[in-house]
LOLOZA-920678 format. One record per residue: x negated, y negated, z negated of N, C-alpha, C, CB in turn. Coordinates in pm, whole numbers, plus 50000, padded with zeros to 5 digits. Glycine has a CB too. Layout:
// LOLOZA-920678
nxx	nyy	nzz	caxx	cayy	cazz	cxx	cyy	czz	cbxx	cbyy	cbzz
X	Y	Z	X	Y	Z	X	Y	Z	X	Y	Z .
...
// end
This chain:
// LOLOZA-920678
nxx	nyy	nzz	caxx	cayy	cazz	cxx	cyy	czz	cbxx	cbyy	cbzz
50169	50547	47752	50152	50422	47856	50187	50510	48002	49964	50341	47854 .
50264	50417	48067	50304	50450	48219	50253	50361	48309	50450	50450	48245 .
50207	50428	48430	50162	50370	48569	50283	50398	48669	50014	50447	48628 .
50301	50279	48715	50407	50301	48841	50331	50291	48963	50531	50187	48851 .
50347	50415	49056	50274	50414	49180	50375	50375	49277	50206	50548	49215 .
50393	50258	49335	50458	50208	49461	50410	50258	49584	50449	50070	49471 .
50481	50336	49671	50420	50394	49797	50489	50359	49898	50408	50532	49802 .
50429	50324	49999	50490	50300	50139	50380	50329	50250	50544	50142	50154 .
50427	50341	50364	50362	50382	50486	50324	50261	50591	50459	50484	50554 .
50244	50301	50674	50237	50197	50792	50161	50304	50908	50130	50034	50746 .
50216	50270	51034	50146	50355	51173	50227	50487	51182	49960	50400	51155 .
50327	50505	51103	50378	50635	51137	50472	50647	51265	50451	50683	51021 .
50493	50539	51308	50563	50545	51458	50472	50564	51580	50639	50411	51489 .
50331	50589	51541	50263	50630	51645	50233	50547	51784	50325	50735	51669 .
50248	50400	51751	50237	50321	51850	50096	50248	51858	50346	50235	51842 .
50123	50137	51809	49982	50053	51821	49859	50098	51693	50029	49867	51800 .
49939	50101	51591	49855	50120	51472	49725	50213	51502	49946	50185	51355 .
49595	50177	51429	49507	50267	51466	49494	50381	51384	49397	50212	51480 .
49567	50380	51265	49561	50456	51149	49710	50469	51101	49465	50389	51044 .
49730	50600	51087	49852	50619	50983	49820	50626	50853	49930	50738	51002 .
49880	50548	50751	49846	50516	50630	49969	50544	50531	49798	50376	50633 .
49944	50616	50439	50029	50647	50313	49957	50572	50218	50045	50807	50270 .
50010	50451	50135	49925	50386	50036	50025	50355	49922	49847	50251	50095 .
49935	50348	49818	50019	50327	49683	49944	50223	49619	50034	50462	49581 .
50015	50137	49515	49961	50047	49441	50002	50101	49305	50003	49907	49477 .
49919	50117	49219	49922	50142	49071	49949	50036	48996	49806	50190	49021 .
50037	50007	48909	50081	49904	48822	50119	49950	48689	50189	49836	48879 .
50039	49908	48599	50087	49956	48434	50203	49907	48414	49998	49904	48306 .
50296	49976	48299	50411	49929	48307	50426	49787	48215	50500	50041	48272 .
50344	49799	48147	50343	49630	48053	50296	49531	48153	50214	49614	47900 .
50243	49536	48268	50190	49434	48335	50294	49407	48449	50047	49466	48381 .
50388	49512	48471	50491	49488	48594	50568	49386	48608	50579	49577	48606 .
50645	49344	48510	50739	49237	48518	50647	49108	48509	50852	49247	48399 .
50553	49081	48437	50457	48965	48455	50401	48936	48602	50337	48991	48365 .
50378	49031	48653	50320	49047	48816	50442	49002	48889	50269	49222	48874 .
50538	49078	48884	50672	49032	48968	50706	48900	48945	50801	49112	48936 .
50720	48840	48814	50741	48679	48813	50627	48604	48888	50744	48620	48656 .
50507	48627	48857	50373	48555	48915	50406	48547	49071	50217	48650	48883 .
50443	48648	49131	50450	48671	49268	50563	48587	49334	50468	48819	49292 .
50650	48601	49266	50793	48495	49275	50763	48360	49268	50903	48511	49154 .
50681	48314	49160	50654	48175	49159	50542	48148	49267	50613	48129	49014 .
50465	48249	49311	50379	48225	49420	50461	48191	49554	50289	48350	49438 .
50549	48265	49571	50648	48249	49699	50693	48105	49694	50788	48356	49697 .
50765	48053	49585	50800	47936	49574	50683	47825	49606	50854	47931	49447 .
50594	47841	49549	50481	47742	49559	50433	47721	49703	50361	47790	49474 .
50412	47838	49776	50366	47855	49911	50479	47797	50010	50332	48012	49938 .
50597	47854	49990	50702	47837	50079	50809	47744	50072	50752	47937	50088 .
50795	47702	49941	50901	47589	49884	51030	47654	49869	50922	47456	49984 .
51040	47791	49840	51157	47874	49819	51124	48023	49823	51261	47841	49922 .
51182	48107	49776	51167	48248	49790	51182	48269	49940	51271	48332	49702 .
51063	48329	49993	51065	48378	50170	51175	48477	50164	50903	48466	50243 .
51181	48560	50073	51265	48687	50080	51405	48665	50053	51217	48790	49983 .
51451	48536	50036	51594	48503	50003	51675	48544	50123	51617	48347	49970 .
51806	48610	50110	51888	48655	50219	51847	48768	50280	51901	48564	50313 .
51824	48774	50418	51798	48897	50497	51662	48913	50519	51866	48900	50625 .
51580	48815	50501	51441	48809	50521	51370	48899	50448	51393	48689	50496 .
51269	48991	50488	51199	49058	50386	51033	49040	50416	51251	49217	50384 .
50941	49029	50322	50807	49010	50313	50755	49155	50372	50760	48969	50158 .
50752	49162	50510	50682	49269	50569	50562	49240	50629	50754	49328	50657 .
50456	49320	50607	50310	49305	50649	50313	49297	50797	50214	49427	50600 .
50394	49361	50891	50386	49347	51021	50427	49224	51081	50449	49439	51072 .
50510	49142	50984	50551	49014	51043	50456	48904	50995	50699	48979	51004 .
50439	48913	50868	50357	48796	50794	50200	48805	50838	50369	48814	50616 .
50146	48922	50870	50031	48933	50899	49974	48950	51048	50003	49021	50827 .
50077	48924	51151	50060	48952	51289	49964	48864	51346	50181	48945	51360 .
49899	48905	51451	49797	48813	51517	49872	48667	51533	49746	48878	51673 .
49970	48655	51571	50030	48536	51598	50028	48421	51480	50165	48572	51637 .
50033	48501	51341	50020	48406	51237	49883	48356	51207	50073	48460	51122 .
49793	48429	51237	49654	48380	51264	49644	48260	51362	49571	48495	51321 .
49705	48280	51495	49699	48184	51591	49767	48045	51577	49745	48242	51696 .
49884	48079	51499	49939	47924	51425	49868	47874	51328	50073	47926	51356 .
49789	47959	51235	49715	47873	51124	49601	47791	51192	49647	47972	51002 .
49552	47845	51306	49452	47778	51356	49486	47671	51460	49369	47870	51404 .
49591	47631	51478	49659	47523	51547	49583	47388	51527	49806	47512	51495 .
49557	47305	51619	49481	47189	51613	49576	47081	51575	49407	47161	51741 .
49635	47066	51433	49698	46982	51401	49651	46960	51237	49836	47016	51439 .
49661	46835	51166	49599	46828	51049	49718	46827	50950	49503	46707	51041 .
49704	46907	50859	49791	46920	50720	49736	46887	50586	49832	47058	50700 .
49803	46814	50525	49736	46792	50372	49793	46911	50283	49782	46630	50295 .
49724	46942	50195	49784	47087	50117	49896	47073	50075	49714	47142	49995 .
49957	46934	50021	50096	46921	49975	50208	46958	50055	50119	46798	49943 .
50155	46928	50206	50263	46906	50304	50336	47059	50340	50193	46831	50445 .
50232	47157	50332	50298	47281	50387	50382	47358	50343	50234	47354	50411 .
50413	47348	50195	50523	47417	50134	50645	47345	50194	50519	47412	49972 .
50650	47197	50197	50770	47151	50246	50810	47181	50386	50771	47022	50230 .
50723	47171	50452	50730	47209	50592	50759	47356	50617	50606	47174	50658 .
50714	47448	50557	50742	47604	50570	50850	47607	50530	50663	47705	50502 .
50926	47550	50420	51049	47561	50370	51166	47502	50490	51046	47478	50227 .
51119	47412	50565	51195	47356	50669	51223	47479	50767	51116	47232	50738 .
51108	47533	50790	51106	47607	50924	51158	47757	50866	50934	47609	51007 .
51182	47807	50761	51254	47894	50713	51393	47844	50689	51193	47942	50606 .
51449	47744	50642	51573	47712	50636	51640	47690	50782	51581	47600	50551 .
51588	47636	50853	51630	47611	50992	51519	47587	51083	51721	47498	51000 .
51474	47716	51132	51382	47715	51236	51419	47686	51371	51327	47824	51237 .
51523	47672	51410	51586	47628	51540	51551	47462	51553	51763	47660	51536 .
51573	47397	51432	51555	47256	51445	51423	47221	51356	51692	47175	51396 .
51343	47295	51313	51204	47253	51263	51097	47327	51311	51192	47259	51122 .
51073	47371	51436	50985	47416	51530	50847	47355	51595	51059	47432	51615 .
50813	47237	51509	50711	47172	51568	50577	47251	51572	50697	47050	51501 .
50455	47185	51619	50339	47269	51582	50295	47246	51426	50216	47234	51682 .
50348	47160	51376	50320	47133	51218	50395	47235	51150	50368	46981	51160 .
50525	47264	51178	50594	47360	51102	50529	47504	51119	50741	47359	51144 .
50496	47531	51244	50445	47653	51255	50316	47670	51191	50438	47686	51383 .
50225	47572	51212	50100	47597	51118	50130	47606	50988	50000	47496	51124 .
50228	47498	50927	50257	47536	50786	50306	47656	50731	50333	47462	50745 .
50397	47733	50798	50448	47847	50778	50343	47952	50757	50532	47874	50878 .
50261	47947	50872	50157	48052	50887	50055	48018	50761	50078	48044	51047 .
50013	47919	50714	49914	47927	50597	50004	47926	50499	49803	47813	50580 .
50117	47929	50486	50178	47953	50360	50178	48101	50346	50319	47892	50349 .
50216	48191	50453	50201	48326	50464	50069	48395	50424	50227	48353	50589 .
49957	48329	50471	49831	48384	50463	49788	48356	50305	49730	48317	50578 .
49830	48240	50255	49794	48176	50106	49875	48282	50029	49850	47994	50070 .
49989	48330	50064	50086	48430	49974	49996	48570	49981	50268	48454	50051 .
49962	48624	50075	49891	48755	50059	49767	48741	49973	49850	48814	50197 .
49687	48645	50002	49560	48613	49913	49624	48633	49754	49494	48434	49945 .
49728	48541	49712	49792	48545	49597	49797	48693	49545	49924	48485	49615 .
49887	48756	49644	49931	48890	49613	49796	48974	49564	50007	48958	49748 .
49710	48978	49641	49588	49072	49626	49524	49023	49505	49484	49070	49753 .
49498	48913	49486	49428	48848	49365	49501	48871	49224	49418	48687	49391 .
49650	48852	49226	49701	48886	49120	49708	49038	49098	49815	48826	49114 .
49697	49112	49182	49717	49262	49164	49572	49293	49107	49760	49352	49316 .
49456	49219	49155	49330	49244	49092	49317	49195	48948	49226	49184	49171 .
49370	49091	48921	49329	49040	48799	49417	49113	48685	49342	48882	48800 .
49532	49196	48751	49615	49298	48628	49574	49414	48660	49787	49307	48622 .
49451	49462	48710	49398	49584	48691	49462	49677	48752	49387	49616	48572 .
49563	49628	48880	49611	49724	48962	49495	49824	49046	49701	49645	49055 .
49548	49942	49063	49450	50008	49156	49511	50055	49284	49385	50125	49090 .
49440	50085	49392	49485	50097	49526	49469	50266	49572	49389	49987	49622 .
49555	50307	49609	49545	50456	49661	49580	50496	49777	49610	50536	49594 .
49523	50562	49874	49592	50564	49996	49500	50718	50065	49572	50388	50091 .
49602	50757	50182	49547	50856	50245	49553	50813	50414	49627	50992	50200 .
49443	50806	50461	49430	50747	50592	49396	50841	50676	49340	50644	50602 .
49515	50872	50801	49484	50965	50880	49470	50934	51021	49565	51053	50863 .
49383	51021	51097	49379	50980	51226	49484	51001	51293	49289	51025	51288 .
49521	50931	51391	49626	50917	51480	49663	51048	51567	49591	50804	51566 .
49532	51100	51594	49534	51229	51674	49518	51358	51568	49405	51227	51790 .
49544	51348	51437	49497	51459	51368	49610	51572	51396	49473	51424	51211 .
49539	51694	51386	49629	51834	51410	49711	51819	51274	49527	52005	51422 .
49825	51865	51319	49935	51856	51210	49962	51986	51187	50066	51779	51244 .
50033	51999	51082	50044	52147	50973	50187	52199	51048	50070	52107	50752 .
50196	52325	51057	50338	52373	51110	50411	52435	50964	50320	52510	51250 .
50340	52417	50840	50403	52480	50734	50522	52399	50695	50311	52501	50622 .
50569	52418	50580	50660	52348	50509	50655	52308	50360	50759	52409	50526 .
50512	52311	50324	50482	52249	50219	50437	52114	50212	50410	52314	50171 .
50371	52048	50102	50369	51933	50092	50251	51879	50173	50374	51903	49965 .
50288	51765	50268	50178	51742	50352	50057	51688	50297	50216	51664	50447 .
49942	51712	50365	49810	51668	50300	49809	51536	50255	49698	51680	50388 .
49854	51453	50307	49826	51303	50296	49886	51288	50138	49915	51196	50429 .
50025	51341	50148	50074	51324	49990	49996	51388	49908	50209	51375	49956 .
49969	51536	49906	49868	51585	49829	49756	51508	49792	49827	51682	49882 .
49670	51439	49901	49552	51382	49848	49592	51239	49770	49445	51361	49971 .
49696	51195	49802	49722	51058	49721	49760	51119	49570	49865	50951	49796 .
49833	51218	49563	49875	51271	49425	49754	51308	49350	49970	51397	49435 .
49659	51370	49413	49533	51428	49359	49449	51303	49301	49449	51513	49479 .
49438	51199	49374	49378	51086	49354	49430	50999	49230	49387	51019	49473 .
49560	51006	49243	49646	50917	49110	49642	51046	49000	49853	50857	49157 .
49629	51154	49000	49610	51256	48896	49478	51214	48813	49595	51407	48964 .
49377	51213	48910	49240	51193	48859	49212	51084	48753	49156	51165	48971 .
49290	50973	48816	49307	50825	48757	49350	50834	48630	49405	50734	48831 .
49494	50897	48608	49565	50909	48472	49476	50990	48393	49712	50976	48478 .
49423	51081	48436	49340	51174	48353	49233	51111	48295	49288	51285	48427 .
49151	51035	48372	49045	50936	48316	49081	50822	48228	48979	50876	48422 .
49205	50783	48254	49263	50677	48168	49293	50722	48045	49379	50618	48221 .
49358	50838	48033	49390	50915	47915	49246	50939	47829	49465	51060	47965 .
49153	50997	47873	49027	51010	47811	48969	50864	47770	48932	51087	47909 .
48993	50766	47867	48925	50623	47803	48990	50562	47700	48914	50509	47900 .
49141	50578	47676	49227	50509	47598	49263	50583	47478	49337	50473	47670 .
49266	50720	47489	49264	50816	47380	49412	50826	47336	49166	50769	47258 .
49506	50807	47474	49637	50819	47459	49687	50886	47577	49699	50693	47434 .
49827	50958	47570	49860	50992	47709	49918	50894	47803	49945	51092	47707 .
49896	50933	47951	49914	50830	48048	50037	50948	48139	49736	50768	48140 .
50125	50846	48181	50225	50921	48293	50229	50844	48411	50381	50938	48247 .
50203	50900	48509	50261	50843	48635	50402	50848	48689	50196	50893	48726 .
50462	50757	48741	50605	50738	48799	50563	50712	48955	50700	50596	48720 .
50620	50798	49023	50622	50784	49169	50746	50708	49230	50615	50922	49228 .
50732	50598	49303	50829	50509	49348	50800	50505	49508	50818	50362	49271 .
50901	50571	49580	50879	50535	49729	50980	50445	49793	50877	50660	49812 .
50939	50398	49893	51058	50340	49986	51153	50414	50059	51008	50269	50083 .
51270	50391	50025	51370	50490	50085	51364	50509	50228	51507	50450	50056 .
51381	50629	50227	51336	50693	50398	51506	50747	50432	51177	50878	50399 .
51541	50742	50554	51651	50846	50596	51682	50944	50493	51610	50926	50720 .
51784	50960	50444	51847	51034	50344	51791	51175	50376	52009	51022	50347 .
51828	51253	50491	51750	51354	50507	51630	51373	50486	51757	51381	50589 .
51545	51285	50522	51385	51300	50509	51365	51282	50354	51289	51175	50602 .
51458	51183	50284	51423	51179	50130	51450	51302	50088	51500	51077	50041 .
51540	51387	50106	51588	51515	50055	51457	51616	50052	51714	51573	50153 .
51388	51608	50203	51293	51703	50244	51160	51657	50143	51265	51694	50421 .
51137	51531	50135	51031	51498	50053	51044	51539	49922	51008	51370	50055 .
51171	51518	49835	51202	51538	49734	51190	51708	49672	51318	51476	49742 .
51231	51786	49776	51237	51919	49763	51065	51962	49782	51351	51983	49879 .
50982	51920	49854	50840	51942	49894	50763	51903	49771	50795	51855	50025 .
50809	51775	49704	50745	51751	49579	50761	51821	49449	50769	51638	49553 .
50902	51857	49435	50946	51970	49345	50872	52079	49354	51073	52011	49366 .
50869	52158	49480	50813	52283	49469	50648	52273	49466	50868	52367	49589 .
50576	52149	49496	50428	52144	49484	50392	52132	49337	50366	52024	49566 .
50482	52070	49252	50463	52043	49109	50498	52180	49016	50562	51915	49070 .
50593	52239	49074	50656	52362	48995	50621	52491	49040	50803	52361	48998 .
50591	52486	49177	50543	52643	49215	50395	52667	49257	50630	52697	49343 .
50319	52553	49251	50187	52574	49291	50084	52545	49126	50153	52451	49439 .
49974	52630	49114	49913	52607	48987	49834	52481	49005	49826	52726	48939 .
49807	52401	49110	49731	52270	49088	49861	52168	49071	49617	52227	49229 .
49961	52198	49117	50074	52098	49098	50118	52099	48953	50198	52131	49191 .
50132	52214	48883	50171	52223	48738	50074	52145	48650	50176	52371	48690 .
49951	52173	48694	49856	52091	48611	49867	51955	48628	49722	52123	48635 .
49902	51887	48763	49905	51766	48763	50042	51705	48706	49873	51731	48889 .
50129	51798	48694	50292	51747	48620	50251	51704	48510	50420	51863	48583 .
50146	51749	48429	50107	51695	48301	50078	51552	48289	49999	51761	48259 .
50044	51492	48389	50040	51334	48422	50152	51259	48494	49927	51308	48507 .
50166	51327	48609	50273	51279	48721	50407	51334	48696	50232	51325	48869 .
50511	51237	48677	50641	51301	48665	50687	51327	48810	50746	51210	48581 .
50725	51492	48801	50737	51536	48967	50881	51453	49020	50760	51741	48989 .
50954	51410	48971	51080	51349	49031	51052	51225	49063	51198	51348	48946 .
51033	51202	49186	51004	51034	49262	51122	50949	49243	50979	51033	49447 .
51115	50839	49258	51231	50769	49267	51212	50704	49411	51252	50666	49142 .
51340	50652	49464	51341	50584	49608	51455	50462	49575	51395	50707	49753 .
51362	50353	49632	51417	50226	49635	51428	50161	49776	51338	50144	49547 .
51508	50038	49748	51525	49969	49889	51372	49870	49894	51698	49857	49895 .
51318	49858	49979	51182	49778	50004	51224	49626	49987	51114	49806	50166 .
51354	49583	50048	51362	49444	50024	51405	49405	49862	51468	49388	50131 .
51448	49511	49811	51439	49478	49685	51367	49481	49597	51490	49507	49647 .
51252	49550	49610	51152	49608	49525	51036	49534	49539	51126	49747	49551 .
50966	49463	49462	50844	49383	49479	50718	49488	49508	50818	49288	49339 .
50735	49595	49416	50598	49672	49427	50600	49754	49543	50567	49764	49304 .
50724	49782	49609	50709	49850	49753	50649	49735	49853	50868	49909	49815 .
50687	49608	49838	50648	49519	49932	50492	49494	49925	50728	49395	49915 .
50454	49508	49796	50310	49510	49793	50224	49616	49849	50276	49502	49672 .
50308	49734	49826	50244	49864	49890	50230	49872	50058	50341	49990	49844 .
50360	49791	50107	50340	49773	50239	50230	49683	50302	50452	49734	50279 .
50183	49570	50216	50107	49483	50258	49948	49590	50253	50127	49334	50156 .
49948	49633	50140	49805	49715	50159	49805	49828	50279	49768	49802	50009 .
49913	49919	50288	49907	49989	50389	49885	49947	50523	49994	50043	50385 .
49943	49841	50531	49903	49754	50670	49782	49722	50690	49963	49629	50685 .
49713	49650	50577	49575	49588	50595	49467	49706	50600	49541	49483	50469 .
49508	49844	50521	49413	49942	50527	49413	49977	50700	49456	50075	50418 .
49539	50005	50746	49555	50045	50900	49462	49973	50964	49695	50018	50969 .
49486	49852	50976	49420	49735	51055	49295	49663	51031	49499	49640	51055 .
49264	49685	50874	49134	49597	50852	49037	49673	50773	49162	49459	50774 .
49084	49782	50698	48991	49826	50590	48917	49945	50661	49072	49871	50445 .
48753	49969	50655	48709	50072	50740	48590	50114	50630	48662	50021	50908 .
48570	50258	50634	48461	50298	50592	48370	50358	50686	48486	50372	50500 .
48257	50402	50685	48161	50434	50762	48240	50552	50876	48030	50486	50665 .
48302	50642	50803	48364	50743	50880	48488	50682	50970	48414	50856	50779 .
48515	50579	50940	48666	50531	51030	48620	50449	51129	48792	50438	50943 .
48615	50519	51265	48559	50452	51386	48633	50346	51456	48534	50546	51480 .
48782	50338	51428	48870	50261	51499	48825	50105	51454	49029	50307	51463 .
48825	50044	51574	48797	49884	51539	48896	49816	51452	48794	49794	51670 .
48842	49729	51375	48904	49664	51299	48933	49504	51324	48842	49692	51195 .
49055	49437	51282	49093	49325	51327	49005	49253	51206	49259	49304	51344 .
48946	49171	51256	48838	49093	51189	48894	48965	51095	48739	49037	51307 .
49005	48922	51134	49073	48831	51054	49129	48886	50914	49180	48779	51135 .
49123	49006	50903	49191	49074	50801	49082	49129	50680	49273	49196	50873 .
48956	49072	50731	48828	49116	50665	48846	49074	50496	48686	49031	50745 .
48893	48962	50473	48876	48920	50337	48974	49003	50262	48897	48765	50316 .
49092	49002	50350	49204	49108	50254	49139	49247	50243	49373	49136	50337 .
49102	49295	50331	49020	49441	50329	48935	49453	50214	48923	49463	50456 .
48848	49336	50195	48756	49333	50071	48841	49329	49938	48655	49201	50075 .
48935	49251	49926	49024	49253	49821	49077	49389	49774	49128	49172	49855 .
49122	49469	49902	49169	49603	49871	49071	49684	49825	49228	49667	49976 .
48934	49662	49886	48828	49734	49867	48793	49720	49713	48721	49690	49963 .
48809	49640	49665	48762	49613	49515	48876	49665	49409	48736	49441	49491 .
48962	49710	49467	49083	49784	49385	49096	49928	49388	49215	49739	49432 .
48994	49981	49483	48972	50148	49480	48952	50188	49355	48850	50207	49561 .
48967	50313	49310	48911	50396	49196	48826	50470	49237	48995	50472	49125 .
48692	50494	49171	48598	50614	49193	48592	50689	49092	48468	50584	49224 .
48612	50839	49109	48594	50903	48974	48467	51013	49010	48752	50985	48915 .
48448	51086	48907	48326	51193	48927	48409	51319	48908	48185	51183	48807 .
48373	51426	48990	48417	51557	48943	48306	51658	49018	48587	51588	48987 .
48334	51792	48957	48268	51884	48990	48308	51945	49127	48271	51964	48890 .
48233	51944	49225	48292	52012	49351	48162	52096	49428	48365	51885	49460 .
48206	52230	49428	48096	52339	49507	47983	52316	49426	48055	52310	49682 .
47954	52309	49308	47839	52323	49228	47791	52178	49208	47729	52419	49295 .
47848	52070	49276	47786	51953	49239	47867	51876	49141	47757	51876	49353 .
47789	51842	49050	47869	51798	48900	47871	51655	48899	47789	51850	48748 .
47818	51585	49024	47827	51442	49023	47907	51390	49165	47670	51381	49010 .
47999	51485	49210	48062	51463	49333	48156	51328	49319	48145	51596	49372 .
48140	51213	49409	48213	51101	49399	48356	51119	49477	48128	50987	49452 .
48471	51087	49404	48571	51086	49498	48661	50956	49477	48651	51218	49487 .
48663	50870	49587	48733	50750	49606	48883	50756	49618	48683	50690	49717 .
48957	50680	49581	49107	50664	49564	49157	50657	49724	49149	50514	49466 .
49066	50633	49808	49124	50597	49944	49073	50725	50027	49066	50440	50009 .
49142	50804	50063	49109	50938	50142	49115	50924	50288	49208	51052	50107 .
48994	50968	50344	49040	50959	50499	49031	51119	50574	48921	50840	50589 .
49161	51138	50645	49183	51262	50677	49178	51286	50821	49298	51301	50624 .
49105	51377	50863	49103	51409	50998	49195	51524	51058	48973	51438	51024 .
49237	51607	50966	49301	51714	50998	49402	51750	50890	49209	51814	51025 .
49547	51769	50916	49653	51788	50831	49708	51921	50800	49746	51718	50876 .
49604	52000	50901	49642	52179	50893	49582	52214	50734	49532	52299	51045 .
49649	52311	50703	49591	52378	50587	49473	52466	50634	49700	52464	50510 .
49393	52519	50521	49278	52604	50553	49320	52726	50628	49205	52645	50429 .
49417	52796	50592	49466	52914	50670	49514	52882	50804	49575	52981	50599 .
49568	52776	50846	49606	52720	50961	49464	52715	51040	49683	52578	50936 .
49380	52659	50982	49231	52635	51069	49191	52753	51096	49103	52561	50995 .
49181	52858	50993	49137	52965	51034	49197	53063	51150	49127	53017	50932 .
49323	53053	51137	49415	53121	51253	49389	53043	51390	49589	53110	51214 .
49375	52922	51395	49338	52867	51517	49200	52899	51562	49355	52729	51511 .
49115	52927	51473	48969	52969	51519	48974	53100	51564	48860	52962	51409 .
// end
């Protein structure tokens, strides 16, 4: 059995985002196509057509921006059966379909679709993994795999290891990234190969995770679009007690849906045989232990 881990980022531009997030959604191979079909049907049901037809992409920063929630709250009455038709008209020809009713219908369609995405992922036992990095976290000067990637792979490995024990059959993890600039993709591939081939812990994890990542175009790959939504919601709405940055309250319901898809495992750490490890890791420092010691 195989699990696809679709991976995307949010907040790496160091602009407004409260956290940098590297997020992945794990989808079982036998569930992937059924989930994709469901989500395509959901697009048509809410927008009256595929939102992502043509050049338009279902990006979280577009469909979950603050203006969407403002438009959804506009003081005009819509019946449920009206908003797919109005949303479609707005998407087809926004210049001539730009009334308050059109704006509200499109906003409601966007929010309903995001709810569907997360609910359908939950119903198909998808799991969320993420590394959440403080925006001012000290960075590493080394050339190895970055800590946020290493933490993400670690949590995914633990999940696959537990699944193999639970199901009594091998589990394989397939890494699927949103395509980066080609030079950056080459760097990530090289670092990933060296991590899985040249480090003892990486070689152990290669028993479950296939070390060769795939790179795809986000606008053509539904799994990456899901990961993009998750990364954005975690950055702006999901919080643990250790994450002090304020959250956008309008994202609270979505954040709760994501929290319900986290994975918790138990491992032995520093003599503690019941150490809890969650699939969303909060990282305050990207330096290696040796770099920290040198700095001190």
